[in-house]
C-alpha positions in Angstrom: 119.3 84.6 29.4 116.1 82.7 28.5 112.8 84.3 29.6 110.4 82.0 31.5 107.1 81.3 29.9 103.8 82.4 31.5 103.0 78.8 32.5 106.5 78.3 34.0 106.1 81.4 36.1 102.6 80.3 37.2 104.0 76.9 38.3 106.5 78.6 40.5 103.9 80.7 42.3 104.2 80.9 46.1 100.4 80.6 46.7 99.0 81.3 50.1 95.9 79.4 51.5 92.8 81.1 50.2 91.6 81.7 53.7 94.6 84.0 54.2 93.8 85.9 51.1 90.2 86.3 52.2 91.2 87.7 55.6 92.8 90.6 53.8 89.3 91.7 52.9 87.7 90.9 56.2 86.1 87.6 55.0 86.2 85.0 57.7 86.8 81.3 57.2 83.1 80.4 57.8 82.1 82.7 54.9 84.2 80.8 52.4 83.3 77.7 50.5 86.7 76.2 49.6 87.4 74.5 46.3 90.7 73.0 47.3 93.4 75.1 49.0 93.8 78.0 46.5 90.3 79.0 45.4 86.9 79.5 47.1 83.5 80.9 46.7 82.2 83.7 48.9 79.0 82.9 50.7 75.7 84.7 49.9 75.3 85.4 53.6 78.6 87.4 53.7 77.6 89.3 50.6 74.2 90.3 52.0 75.9 91.3 55.3 78.4 93.8 54.1 77.4 97.5 54.3 76.6 99.7 51.3 77.8 102.8 53.2 81.4 102.6 52.0 82.3 102.1 48.3 85.9 101.7 47.0 87.1 103.6 43.9 86.4 101.8 40.7 89.0 101.6 37.9 88.0 100.2 34.5 90.7 98.7 32.3 90.0 98.6 28.6 92.0 98.5 25.4 92.4 99.4 21.8 90.9 97.1 19.2 92.7 93.7 19.5 95.4 92.8 17.1 97.4 89.6 16.6 100.3 91.5 18.2 98.6 91.3 21.6 97.6 94.1 24.0 97.6 92.5 27.4 94.5 94.0 29.0 94.1 91.3 31.6 97.8 91.3 32.3 97.6 95.1 32.9 94.5 94.7 35.1 96.4 92.3 37.3 99.6 94.3 37.2 97.7 97.5 38.2 95.9 95.8 41.0 99.2 94.5 42.4 100.7 98.0 41.9 97.9 99.7 43.9 98.4 97.2 46.7 102.1 97.9 46.6 101.6 101.6 47.2 99.3 100.9 50.2 95.8 100.8 48.6 93.7 97.8 49.7 92.8 96.6 46.2 90.9 93.8 44.6 90.8 92.9 41.0 87.6 91.7 39.3 87.9 89.8 36.0 85.9 87.2 34.0 86.2 83.5 33.9 87.7 81.9 30.8 85.6 80.1 28.2 86.8 76.7 26.9 86.1 77.9 23.4 88.9 80.4 23.0 91.2 78.4 25.3 91.1 75.5 22.7 90.6 77.9 19.8 93.0 80.8 19.1 92.9 83.2 22.0 94.5 81.1 24.7 94.3 81.6 28.4 92.7 84.5 30.3 94.6 84.8 33.5 97.2 87.5 32.7 100.8 86.8 31.8 104.4 87.0 33.0 104.6 88.3 36.6 101.1 89.8 36.4 99.0 86.7 36.6 96.1 85.2 38.6 96.6 81.7 39.9 95.8 78.8 39.8 96.1 79.6 36.1 95.4 76.1 34.7 92.2 75.7 36.8 91.0 79.2 35.8 91.3 78.4 32.1 89.6 75.0 32.3 86.8 73.8 34.6 87.6 76.2 37.5 84.7 75.9 40.0 82.1 74.7 37.5 80.2 77.9 37.0 80.1 77.6 33.2 78.9 74.0 33.4 76.1 75.1 35.7 75.1 77.9 33.3 75.2 75.5 30.4 73.1 73.0 32.3 70.6 75.6 33.4 70.3 76.9 29.8 69.8 73.4 28.3 67.4 72.4 31.0 65.1 75.2 29.7 65.6 73.9 26.2 64.6 70.4 27.2 61.6 71.7 29.1 60.4 73.7 26.1 60.5 70.6 23.8 59.0 68.5 26.6 56.2 71.0 27.1 55.3 70.9 23.4 55.5 67.1 23.4 53.1 66.6 26.3 50.2 68.6 24.9 51.6 72.2 24.6 49.4 73.8 27.2 51.0 77.2 26.5 50.2 76.8 22.8 53.9 77.5 21.8 54.3 77.7 18.0 57.2 75.3 17.4 58.1 77.3 14.4 58.7 80.3 16.6 60.8 78.8 19.4 63.6 81.4 19.8 65.5 79.6 22.6 68.6 77.8 21.3 70.8 75.4 23.1 74.4 76.2 24.2 77.8 74.5 24.8 81.0 76.0 26.0 83.0 75.2 22.9 83.6 76.6 19.5 81.7 74.3 17.1 80.5 75.8 13.9 78.7 72.6 12.9 76.1 73.3 15.6 75.1 76.8 14.5 72.0 75.5 12.7 70.5 72.0 13.4 67.3 70.1 13.1 66.1 68.5 16.3 63.5 65.8 17.4 64.1 63.7 14.3 63.4 59.9 14.5 59.7 59.5 14.8 56.8 60.3 17.1 58.5 59.3 20.4 61.2 62.0 19.8 58.8 64.9 19.6 58.0 67.4 16.9 60.9 68.1 14.4 61.9 71.7 14.1 64.9 73.9 13.2 67.1 74.9 16.1 70.7 75.7 16.8 73.5 76.3 19.4 75.2 79.4 20.7 78.4 79.3 22.8 77.7 79.4 26.5 79.2 82.9 27.0 76.5 84.2 24.6 73.7 82.6 26.6 71.1 84.9 28.2 71.5 82.8 31.3 75.2 84.0 31.5 74.1 87.6 31.1 71.5 87.2 33.8 73.9 85.6 36.2 76.3 88.5 35.7 73.7 91.2 36.1 71.5 89.7 38.9 71.9 91.1 42.4 71.0 88.0 44.4 69.2 84.7 44.1 65.7 86.3 44.2 66.7 88.7 41.4 68.2 85.8 39.5 65.0 83.7 39.5 62.9 86.8 38.6 65.1 87.5 35.6 65.2 83.8 34.6 61.4 83.8 34.7 61.2 86.7 32.3 63.2 85.0 29.5 61.2 84.9 26.4 61.5 81.3 25.0 59.2 81.7 21.9 55.8 82.9 20.7 52.3 81.5 20.4 50.5 81.4 17.0 49.0 84.8 17.9 52.5 86.2 18.3 52.2 86.7 22.0 55.4 85.8 24.0 55.9 82.7 26.1 58.2 83.1 29.1 60.4 80.7 31.0 58.1 81.1 34.1 55.1 80.1 32.0 56.5 76.5 31.7 57.7 76.6 35.4 61.4 76.2 34.5 62.8 79.2 36.5 62.9 77.4 39.9 64.9 74.4 38.8 67.2 76.7 36.8 67.9 78.8 39.9 68.7 75.6 41.9 71.3 74.7 39.3 72.8 78.2 39.5 72.7 78.5 43.3 76.4 77.9 43.8 77.5 79.5 40.5 75.9 82.8 41.7 78.5 83.0 44.4 81.7 84.9 43.3 85.0 83.0 43.1 88.1 84.3 45.1 91.6 83.5 44.0 94.9 85.4 44.2 97.5 87.1 42.1 101.2 86.0 42.0 101.8 88.7 44.6 99.0 87.1 46.8 96.5 89.9 46.3 92.8 89.1 46.1 91.1 88.5 42.8 87.4 88.0 42.1 86.9 85.8 39.0 83.2 85.5 38.2 81.1 85.2 35.0 82.3 85.4 31.5 80.2 86.9 28.7 82.1 87.8 25.6 82.1 91.5 24.6 81.7 90.9 20.9 78.5 88.9 21.2 77.4 89.7 24.8 78.0 92.5 27.3 81.6 91.5 28.2 81.8 92.2 31.9 82.3 90.1 35.1 79.4 89.8 37.5 77.7 92.7 39.2 77.7 90.8 42.5 81.5 90.3 42.4 82.2 93.9 41.5 79.8 95.5 44.0 81.0 93.1 46.8 84.6 94.0 46.1 83.8 97.7 46.1 82.3 97.3 49.6 85.3 95.7 51.1 88.2 97.3 49.2 89.7 100.8 48.8 90.1 100.2 45.1 88.6 97.7 42.6 90.3 97.2 39.2 88.0 95.5 36.7 88.2 95.0 33.0 85.8 94.9 30.1 86.3 92.6 27.1 88.0 93.4 23.8 88.3 97.0 22.6 86.7 100.0 24.3 84.2 100.2 21.4 82.7 97.0 22.7 83.5 96.1 26.3 83.9 99.6 27.7 80.8 100.9 25.9 78.7 98.0 27.4 80.3 98.4 30.8 79.1 102.1 30.8 75.8 101.7 29.1 74.6 98.3 30.4 76.5 97.3 33.6 76.8 100.7 35.2 73.2 101.5 34.3 71.9 98.3 35.8 74.2 98.2 38.9 74.2 101.8 39.8 78.0 102.1 39.7 80.4 104.2 37.8 84.2 104.3 37.1 86.4 106.9 38.8 89.1 106.5 36.1 89.5 104.5 32.9 92.9 102.9 31.9 93.2 102.1 28.2 95.9 99.6 27.3 98.0 99.9 24.1 101.3 98.5 22.8 103.9 99.7 20.4 103.4 96.5 18.4 99.7 97.0 18.1 100.2 100.6 17.0 102.5 99.3 14.3 99.9 96.8 13.1 97.3 99.6 12.9 99.9 101.6 11.0 100.2 98.8 8.3 103.1 96.7 9.6 102.9 92.9 9.2 103.2 90.7 12.3 106.5 89.2 11.0 108.1 92.7 11.0 106.9 94.0 14.4 110.3 93.6 16.1 111.9 96.2 13.8 111.8 99.8 14.8 109.2 101.8 12.8 108.4 105.2 14.3 106.3 106.2 11.3 104.1 103.2 11.6 103.6 103.8 15.3 102.6 107.3 14.6 100.2 106.2 11.8 98.6 103.6 14.1 97.9 105.9 17.0 94.6 107.1 15.6 92.9 104.0 16.8 94.1 104.8 20.4 93.0 108.4 20.0 89.5 107.4 18.8 89.1 105.2 21.9 90.3 108.0 24.2 87.9 110.5 22.7 85.0 108.0 23.0 85.7 107.2 26.6 85.9 110.9 27.6 82.4 111.3 26.1 81.2 109.3 29.1 82.6 112.1 31.4 85.4 109.9 32.9 89.1 110.7 33.1 91.2 108.5 30.8 94.9 107.4 31.1 96.8 105.2 28.7 99.0 102.3 29.8 101.7 101.4 27.3 102.2 97.6 27.9 106.0 97.2 27.4 107.5 94.6 25.1 111.3 94.0 24.9 111.4 95.0 21.2 110.0 98.5 22.0 112.4 101.3 21.4 112.5 104.6 23.3 111.6 106.5 20.2 108.5 104.4 19.5 107.3 104.8 23.1 107.9 108.6 22.9 105.6 108.7 19.8 102.7 107.2 21.8 103.4 109.5 24.8 103.4 112.6 22.7 100.3 111.6 20.7 98.3 110.8 23.9 99.4 114.2 25.4 98.2 115.9 22.2 94.7 114.5 22.6 94.5 115.7 26.2 95.5 112.6 28.2 98.7 111.0 29.4 100.4 107.7 28.8 102.6 105.8 31.2 105.0 103.0 30.3 104.3 99.8 32.2 106.6 96.8 32.7 104.4 94.5 34.8 104.9 91.4 32.6 108.6 91.3 33.5 108.5 93.1 36.9 105.1 92.6 38.5 104.0 95.5 40.7 107.4 97.2 40.4 106.5 97.8 36.8 103.2 99.5 37.5 104.1 101.8 40.5 104.0 105.0 38.4 100.7 104.0 36.8 99.2 103.0 40.1 100.2 106.2 41.8 98.7 108.3 39.0 95.5 106.2 38.9 95.0 106.6 42.6 95.6 110.3 42.4 93.0 110.7 39.6 90.4 108.4 41.2 90.7 110.1 44.6 90.4 113.6 43.0 86.7 113.0 42.3 86.9 114.5 38.8 84.8 111.8 37.1 81.4 113.1 36.0 80.0 109.8 34.6 76.9 109.7 32.4 75.6 107.0 30.0 75.6 107.7 26.3 71.8 107.7 25.9 68.8 107.9 28.2 66.4 105.0 28.9 63.5 106.7 27.1 65.3 107.1 23.7 63.7 104.9 21.0 65.6 101.6 20.4 66.7 102.3 16.9 67.9 105.7 17.9 70.0 104.0 20.7 71.6 101.8 18.0 72.3 104.8 15.8 73.8 106.7 18.8 76.3 104.0 19.4 77.0 103.4 15.6 77.6 107.1 15.0 79.2 108.3 18.2 81.3 105.3 19.1 81.9 103.5 15.7 81.8 106.9 13.7 79.5 105.2 11.1 77.5 107.3 8.7 74.4 105.1 8.8 72.8 102.0 10.2 71.3 99.6 7.7 68.2 97.8 8.9 65.4 96.4 6.8 61.7 97.0 7.5 61.3 93.7 9.4 64.0 94.7 11.9 62.6 98.2 12.4 59.1 96.7 12.8 60.4 94.2 15.4 62.0 97.1 17.4 58.7 99.0 17.2 56.7 96.0 18.5 59.1 95.6 21.4 58.7 99.3 22.3 54.9 98.8 22.3 55.3 95.8 24.5 57.1 97.8 27.1 60.7 97.0 26.3 61.7 100.4 24.8 63.5 101.5 27.9 66.1 98.7 27.6 69.7 99.4 26.6 71.2 97.8 23.4 74.0 95.2 23.3 75.8 95.4 20.0 77.2 92.1 18.6 80.0 93.1 16.3 83.5 92.2 15.3 86.1 93.1 17.9 88.8 93.9 15.4 87.5 97.2 14.0 85.3 100.1 14.8 83.4 99.0 11.7 81.8 95.7 11.0 84.7 94.8 8.6 87.4 93.0 10.7 90.1 94.0 8.2 89.4 97.8 8.5 91.9 98.8 11.2 92.8 102.3 12.5 90.0 104.8 13.0 87.7 104.4 10.0 84.9 106.9 9.2 82.1 107.0 6.6 81.2 103.3 6.9 77.8 101.6 7.4 76.6 99.3 10.2 74.4 96.6 8.8 72.0 94.8 11.3 71.4 91.2 10.5 69.0 90.5 13.4 67.8 91.7 16.8 67.1 89.6 19.8 65.2 90.4 22.9 66.9 89.4 26.2 64.0 90.3 28.5 65.5 88.6 31.5 69.0 90.1 31.1 67.4 93.4 30.3 68.8 94.4 26.9 68.3 94.1 23.2 71.0 92.2 21.3 71.8 93.8 17.9 73.7 91.4 15.6 75.8 93.3 13.1 77.6 92.1 10.0 78.9 88.6 9.9 79.5 88.1 13.7 78.6 84.6 14.9 77.2 83.8 18.4 78.7 80.3 17.9 82.4 80.7 16.9 84.4 78.2 15.0 87.8 76.8 15.6 90.7 78.2 13.5 92.6 76.2 10.9 95.2 75.2 13.6 93.4 75.4 17.0 95.3 75.8 20.3 93.9 72.4 21.3 96.4 70.7 19.0 99.2 71.9 21.4 97.5 71.4 24.8 98.7 68.2 26.5 99.9 66.7 29.7 103.7 66.6 30.0 105.8 63.8 31.5 105.3 65.3 35.0 101.5 65.3 34.6 101.4 69.1 34.2 99.3 70.9 31.6 101.3 72.4 28.7 100.1 74.6 25.9 97.5 76.8 27.6 99.4 79.9 26.6 
């Protein structure tokens, strides 16, 4: 029997009209802005009307450090959401939108897989409702207005050598990391060095995902620092009057998108910052809205728990005033083997010893997550090549570190494959045992916050930062930004800054290459090691295999 592919399963979905999905959550037709028949935005009026008195239980799904073997964090998020609905808990899932960069690069789609998917899968992975285009346009409008302001007399006395605001595009394009703009003579402006980031690394993306409403959005946009004057004083977005027009471009993008799972359960898909170069969580407005109208909300944080979950706790929860009732960490037998030294080509062969050797990565994440005061449960995402002995090794190991692991078969069975996990998650969440706290207080010095994450989460011995970086942090503290959390930009593949160092390394160093102040978003970005905020395409990008088939359908997204 041949297994169906993810895209074949998605094409066979029995989708219901999006209005019917919305009614499950008490959202009336007039509070929807439909984008076709199967997706819609939720109106700002509805969001402002729902009561804060009731809040659903919040479940965070995270994972071990990603490997080429695959972990299935989004698939598990969807499967758990369907499972909770199947046991009678009114549940919504909240995930991020997909960036075109990884879709055409090497990561592929971001809508789940098998029988635990969000649909319409092809729309979600491509243009969707245009949110990323709006963010890109708003960001680049500010870029254009900066150069235009300098061209027409420079009333704010911006030092063109100290413009810190780059341009963005939603594509992996290494050739644009460093550019020179305004060449070609007087009419084109003043030449200067510049560059591009990918849209998901834009501060505008972070702001949209952290803003509470349109008023808060414009306030945050106005606080963006675009560069500095010759006297080193900062110049902000509002100083050149760009914040109003940017807000107009983002008005619709600020409204969360509603779609559905294959089992016709509601899914909020909104925002999309990467977790390796940004804060890695879907929008606050989507999560908090879902919590007000659902019994349970299952959300995910990007990449491994050392990145996405840490930022979910220290940035998103801090800013939004929310906290998880339980955390689910996803692992696979195959990923444990890779952490245990097995090559990808040999993963289908039983190797109990390698599974055991690789479990220390999972154990490190469990220990880290517990340090936030939240209960943790492991979900073993099942692959057909897994053996009972290998699964037993993970179960026993997780039990030895004070948690429990449950085997899940949602890829093949949908909600039927997550019933046990759903029941246990509901039991833990409803027990009220979570005693959440952030890893560091607001008033801790910035460099000490960086050290706290490096030593307590990454288990590094030291943070390497030159005098210039330490002085920059000190200046920001003097300017009133010392209370901000830090957002680490680091490889997702390892606890260290070396992507090839798997498992649970200790005794390593964390070198800081640069620090960036995101005053509008409200955090300090700390760029570590060789991580890039504009990724490049791999040697053989996924784009080479994406095409329209003879029936006019999109193939190759997975």
